[in-house]
N, C-alpha and C positions, 0 to 999 in steps of 0.2 A: 504493500500500500504506500509505504514511504517512497518507493521508487517511482510510483505513478504520480504522486504529488510533486516530486522533484522534476519529472518530465514535463508536467503541465506548467510549472513555474518557469522552466527554461523556454517553453514555447511562447508564453506571454512576454517574457523578457525580450526575446528576439523580435516579436511583433512590435513591441513598443520602440525597440531600437531602430526599426525600419522607418519610422516616421521622421522625415527630414525637418531640421530646425528651421529651414526657410519656407516651410509650407504655411503660407499666410492666406489661404483661401477663405474668403468672407462670404457667408451666406446671407443674402439680402432678402428682405420681405418683398412681397409683390406690391407694386405701386397701385395707386387708385386715383380717382378723381373724375369729375365730369369732363367730357371732351371740350377742349379749347378753354379751359379754366386754369388760370395761373395763380399759384400761391406766391404772394409777394411778401417776402420776409424783410421787414423794414421797421425801424423805430417809429413809434406813433408820431413823434414830433416831425420827423422827416416826411412821413406819409401825409400829414396835414399841411405841409408847406410846399415849397417850390419843387422839391424832389418828387413828391407824390403827384403833383400836377403834371410833371414831365412824364412820369410813368403812365398816367392815365391818358395823356395826349398821344403817346406812342402806341401803347398796347391795347387800349380800348378805343382806338380810332375806328371810324365807320369802315365797314368792308366795302371794297369796290364792287360796283355793278349790281347793287340792290336798290329796290324802289324806295325803301325807308332805311333810316340809320339803324344799323345793328353793329355791335362792337366786334372787332377782330377777335378779342379774347375777353372773357369775364375775369375780373380780378378779385382776389380774396386776400386782404392784408392780414399778416400774422406778425405780432411783435416778436423779436428775437428770443425774448426770455421764455416764451411759451412754444417755441419751435422745437418740439421734442416728441419722441414716441410716434404716435399715429400721424401727427401733423407733418412729419418729415417724409411721408410716403406719397405725397402728391406727385403725379407723373411729370409735371413741368413746374419748376421753381425758379423764381427770380429773387436773388438775395442782394440787398443793398447794404454795403458796409462802409461806414464813415469812420476813419481812424487815421493815424499818422503813417500812412502807407502811400506808395506811388499809385497814381490813378491807373487802374487796369480793368479789363473785362475778361473773364475766364469762363469758358463753357465746358462743362464736364458731363459725363454720362454715368448713370448708376452709382450715385454717391451715397444715398440713404436707402434707396429701394431700386427695384428692377422691373420693367424698364423705366428709365427716368432721365430727364435732361435738366440740368441745373446751370443757370447763368448767374455768375457772381460779379457784381459791379462794385468797385472800390474807389474811394477818393478821400482826400484830406478835407475838402470843403464841399458844400452843396454844389457849387459851380463845377468842380471837378467831376462829381458824380453825374450831373446833368449833361456835361460835355461827353462823358463816356457813353451815356445812354443814347445820345443822338448819333455819336460816331459808330456805335456798334448795333444800332437798332435793326438794320437789315440782317445782320449775321444772327442775332438772337431770335428774331421772328422766324427766320428760315429754319433754325434748329428746332424751335418749338413746333412749328408747323410739320416738320418731318416726323417728329415724335408722335404727334396727334394723328397724322395720316397712317402711320404704322399701327397705332392702336385701333383706328377705325377699320383698317384692313384685317386686323386680327379678328375683330367682331364679325366682319363680312364673311370670313373664311369658315365660319361655323356651319354655314349652309349655303352652298353655291349652286347657281343655275347651270344646267347642262346646255352648253352653247357651242358644241363641237362643230356644227355646220358652219356657223358664222366664223369661228376661229380658223377653220380650214380654208374657207373661201377667201377671207381677207388676210390670211397669213400672220396671225398674231394670237396671243392668249391674253385673257383678262378675267379678273375675278369679280363676278356679279352676284349679288344676293339672290337666292332662289325665289324671293317674293316678286321679282321683276318678271314680266311676261312679254313675249314678242308681239308687237303690234303689226310689224311688217318684216318679212324675211325675203329679200331678193338677193341675187347673186352679188350685187355691188352696193347694197344698201340694207342696213338692219336698224330697226327702230324698236326700242324696248320701253315699257311703261311700268311704273309702280303706283298703284292706287293709294291715295291718302283718304281723307274724309270726303265723302260724297263724290263730287266730280273733280276734286283736286288730284293732281298727278305730278310725279317726277318722271321725266322722259330722257332717254339717252339714244343718240344716233351714232352709228359707226359707218364710215365709208372711206373711199380713197380718191385722190385726185392726182393728176400728173404734176410733176415738179414745177412746170411753167405756169401753173394756175396761181401760184403765190410768188410774187417777186420780192426781192429784198430792198429795203430802204423805206422811204417815206410813204410809199403806196402799199406796204405790206398789209396794214390793217384794213385799208380800202378793199384790197383783193379778197381778204378773208370774209369781210361783210358781204361783198358781192357773191362770193361762192356760197355762203350760208343762205342768203336770200334766195338764190337759185334752187338750192336743195329743198328748202322748206316750202317753196312755192310749187315745185314739181313732184316732190316725194311725199309731202305731208299736207296736201291741200284739203281745204274744207269744202262745204257746199256753196253753190251760187257765187263762185269766184272769191270766196273768203280764203285767205292764206296768211301764214305767219311771216313776219319780216323784222329786221332789226329796227328798233325805234329810232326815228330820225332826230328827235329832240334831245337824245341822251348820247353823248359821244362815248363809245366803248373804250375801255382801257386795255392796252396791250403790254404784255411782259414777255421776257425770254426766260425759259426754264429748261429743265432736262427731264426727259422721261425715257427709261430704258437706255440711259447713257447716250441719248440722241438729242440734238438741238430741237427745241420745241417752242412754238409761239402759243402763248396763252392769251385769250381775249375774253374779257368780262363786260357784259352790258345788259341792256334790257330789250325785250322783244314785245311786239304787240301784233294784233291781227288787223289786216286790211279788210275793212268792211264789217268789223264786229268789235265789241268792247271786251277785250281780253288782253292780258299781258303778264309779264313777270321777268325774272332774271334768267340769263343764260351764261354758260361758260364753254368756250370752244378751245380745244387743243389741236394744233396742227403739228404732228410729229414727223420730222424729216427722216425719210427712209431712202438714203442714197443708193443702197444696194438694189432695191426694187424700183428705183426711179419714180418715187411717188411721195406724197404726204398722206399719212394715215390720219384721218380726221375723227376725233372723238368729241362729241358735242352733247351737252346736257342742258336741259331747261326745266323750269318749275312753274306750275300754275297752282297757286295756293293763296287766293285772296283771303285777307284777314288773318293770315298766319305769318309768323316770322319765317324767313326763307333761308337764312344763313346756314342752318344745319343741313338743309337739303342740298344746297350748292356744295357744301363740304363733303357730303356723301358722294355726290357725283365726282368731285375732284379726287377723292380717295379711290373710287372705282377705276377711274381713268389712269391714275398713277400706278396701278398694278399692271399695266400693259407691258408685255414683252413681245417684240416683233420676231417672228421666226426667221 
């Protein structure tokens, strides 16, 4: 029996000795939070003054391309002294630190939870911090947006639509929630719809156009609007000559982005119906596909009168940003 105890002791000793001293693996809790909601960790005095005003101006600014003002992010202020435990698990965190340090902005991932993006803005004075916020706002917003798109895509992937015909025909893959249904399936044009309350819907269109359809330079956005108006008039027409078009009174905003590591034009604006009182926001992505000498177009729009539409446009954005061209 003594021999058996001695043998077990040796095995345990060897097992413990195999653990390396530099094994610093940290097990982080799961992050949480409402989509597009930032936990702003900042002292109450700073939050109520010019620093807090700058944070709100930058991160709660109205989203582009919506008929009414809706904030880019919802903000929740947390004093540093209570930023502990469960409060540290927010998926996106903005920390403002005023101390005797060089003015800097640092963006880190998975600091207190996983997945998580934390932006830390430091400065000696209020002016230093405000300058850092303005200088780094594009970088911080981009990092936060990518984190939230990933989370939305994770939610979408729980139940996906079977869309192999469209993917094979147009040569790409995309993750679409199973709640969407095909409204039109043609060889070169696919239109999907998700029903909201009553007649309210989220719609997404996929199609391709030759490279020469969209020129580079000052006329790019004009070409995209012309292309979109042609598609909606010919592919999604209503009765008695009624059709969708980009609203003339609202100038669409255009940005350059990347989808599937390919240069992409992003256009946000408002649509309305010619001959009928309907309208809402749209978002169009033109993905450059040089190998196949085309632009793959992914376009979504919302009809939801009396409802906020930012979350629906974000859903469309998250779906489209899952595209991979074959």
